[in-house]
Phi, psi and omega in degrees: 000317179301320185296314179302318183296317183281330173295320180296317176303321182285333177286314185293322185305306182292328181295322179293333184291352179266358177218168176301126187253153177242004178263135177247102189213133166240158181233126181243113181256128179241120178234129173272127183249097184305320191291329181253005179047047181218153173258118181256138190226128171236132186239132170236136183222154174297133184302311183296331179287318185285328178293317176301315182296310182291322177300321174288317188294324194241002183048054179233180180224092187290319184043063187300148176055031170241177179285342178267008183300137177305136184283330182262033186294332180299333176302306183293316178303309179299314178301316177299310177299323179293327181285325193256347187221126178227152178226144167238127179252118186050046177071003181257123178296136180233134173275139174260156176264128176274119178269331177147195183212160169214160176259139173216109182065234179262016182248146174243136177250129180247136184245119178237163178207140171247121188260166176061052180246102182294322177208164174227121174256328174207155177232115166268128178245128172247119190230102178250017180306116176071000187293326182276357180255332185224116181299335177258019176299136172225148181238107184272130174248125174234134185227157175220123173230121187060232172265005185263121176259134169227150182218151176204142177255122176256161184211188181298325184265354184215080191251009179219135185214146171252127177256129188245131184245000000 
């Protein structure tokens, strides 16, 4: 039953990206890759939401995916993600490496990595992405460590969770 629920969410997010949306949802996928000893993270958010947030926070005009798009926008994206997203692996705070972003329709995908992780017993996620800009914002966290999958839905009142494997 859980699988069907999350499959539907994964299906709904891209479908919603083709119309003006009234849903405020981001998806953060966290996967521990034992062979590379790293935690790989993919975050997707609606382009107009992240653009609105950054434009307001920094008094800029990003104009994402247009010819007038700011050339140094990765600086703003990385700074925003570092401010709104924190991870602890086995109770130890870990910095992530910002690898970049890509656009797909109305979504922005951010790619992050935490390197030099020998094993994972727990991941604490603090995710405040877009929470101060949209009252109904929710941030879905999906994770996989080995064969164990965990998920949690975070919100303005509940933005931190520890996932244990």
